N, C-alpha and C positions, 0 to 999 in steps of 0.2 A: 739682814738689814732692817728688820722690823724694829729692833731695839734702837738702832741708829736713827730711824725716822721718828720714833717717839721722842728721843732726846732732842732732835732738831726742832720738832714742834714745841716741846716743852721749854727749852732753853733759848732757842733761836740761833744756835750754833752747833757745829759738829766738826771734830778733827778726823781726817782720813790720812793715816800715816803712809809715807812712801808711795804716794799715788803716781808719781812720775819719776822715771829713772834719770840718772845723772847726765847721760849723753844728750837727752832731749832738753834738759835745763841749759846745758852749754850752748846748744844751738839757738835757744831763745835768747840767751844773753848776748851771743854774737850778733844776732839779728837786730835787737833793740837796744844795744849798748849805748848808742848815741841819741836815743829818744829822750826828750825832756821829761823829767819826773812829773807824773800825773797826766801825761798826754794820752789822748785816745788813740788807739791803733785799730786797724780794721780786723774784724773777725774773719774776713775773707783772705787775709794775708796767708800765703802758703806756709809761712813759718809757723803758723798756729795749727796746721792740719794734724801734726803728730800729737800735740797736746790735746786737742779737741777729741781726737779718736781715743786717746788714753782715758779721757774723762767720761766718754759716752755712756759706758755701762754704769758708772757711779751715778751720773745725773739721771739716767733712766730709772734707777732704783729709788731715788728720792723725789724726783719731779718728772714723772712720765710725760713724754712728748715735748719737753722743753728744748729750746735751742739758745745758743749764745746770741745776745742782742747788743752787747757792748763790751769792749775790752779796753782796759787802761793799764799803763805801765808805770810802776812806781820804783824809784831808785833813791833811797835815803842814804846819804853819805855824811862824812864829817863836814863837808862844805855845804851840804843841803840837809840840815838836821832840824826839820821843822816840827812843830807840835800842832795837833788838831784837837779842838775841844769836843766835848760830848755833842753828838748830833745824830740824826737819822739821814740816810741817803734818800733823797726825796724827788729826784728828777730822772727822766728817761731821755734818751737821744732818739730823735726822729728825723726823717728825711727832709720834711718841710713843715712849716707851720700851717695848721688848719684850725679854724675856730670851732672846736668841739666842746660841748658843755662839760664842765667839771675838769677841763684840762687847762692848766695855767696856775701861776704866772709863767710867762715864757722868757727864755734867755737864749743867747747865742754864745757857745763856748768853743773855741778853736774852730770856728766856722761852721759848727753844727748846731741845729736847733734843739733846744731842750725844753721840756715842759714838766710841771709837776702834775702827775696823774691822780685819779682818785686813789684813796688809800687802799681800796680793795685790790687794785692791780699791784701796788707795791707789796702787799701782803702775800700775793701769789708768786712773787719772784724770789729767786735765790741769788746771792752774790757769792762768788767763789774766788778765793785768794790762793794762788799757787806760789809757794815760796821757792825762789831761785837760790837764795842763801838761807843759812840758819838764822833763826830769830830768837835768841835767848832773852832772858829777862832784862838785861842791860842794853838791848839794842832796839828799844821802842816797839815792843809787840802791841798789837791792838788790845785794848781792854774793853770787854763787852759786858753790858748789863743784862744778865741772864733773864729771859722772859719778857723783855721790854719791847718786843716786836709786834705786840697786838694792838697798840694804841698810837695814833698820831699825836706827836708831842710838839708844841710850839717851840721854836728855836730858842727863845729866851727862857724856857723852862726845862730844857734838856738836862742841864747839869743837876738841878734839884730832883728831877724825876728819876734820874739814874741812881741816886742814892737810896731809892726805895728797894733796889734789887741787889741780890748777890752778884758780885762781879768776878770776872775771870780774865786773866792775861792769856792771850792766845800764843803760847810759845810754839815754835816750829823748828824742825830740821829741814834741810834742803830737800825738796821733793814732796814735802807735806802739803796737804790741802786743807784749808779751813772753809767750811760751808756756813753761810749766814742767811737767815731770813733777812731780806734786804732792808726792812725798816728797823732792825735791831739797833738800839743805841750803842755807840762805840766812840772811843777816843784813842789818841796816840800821843804819848809824851815825846819830848826830845830824847834821843838815845843818850844814856849816861856814859857808855863806852862805845861810841859809834864806829861800826864797821859797815861795810856795804850791806844794804838790805833791799834786794830787788824782789819785786812781787808783780806777777801778772794777775790782774783782777778781771774777772768775767762776770757779767750779769746774764742770768738765764731766766727765760719766761716761756710758758706754753700758751699764753693767751695772744690772740690777735687784737689789734688796736681798732677802735671804732672810727666812723666818720671819715674814712679815707686816710687816716694817719698810718704811717708805715715806720717800723723800726729803722733806725739809721743803718744798721747792718743787716 
């Protein structure tokens, strides 16, 4: 895994093929099939136990001591075929708001408090996307700006900053896993030939939060 870790640090992303077997994907789809696209789901949900166990050794090899601190369910279909412009993921989910230096601005999403933490914390995190369905080039794969994870970028400069980097489309088969340094710049177009594209996204971190802040999960 040394070469994989090197690529993850260099490019900000890494593909792990066939990380989770088909039956586990089916069970996830059955459990979260009615969940609204982009909704947060609890990492303590028993339906995630099998997947978290399957990912444990992979995550320990790339981010020792990390645990999953947030889970989101995405379900892009012909009827829900959105686009997402270039951006960095910049917020974390916590149990309650506390006024801690360098944490903020604050927001509430789906009843959960979110804050923008110091960039050093984001840089220490990994975002993991498990593909329930195949994601070929015509079904809106993420496009990543390779190496863009080392710098905080203002939202209105994300698109121009991304053009400075080589870019890669993150194609995937069902069961594949993409690992990303959480601040890496990425975007997603509308699918050209939309079929179902379900993804379980997990944020991992090995760091404790300061000032009494606690991860939401």
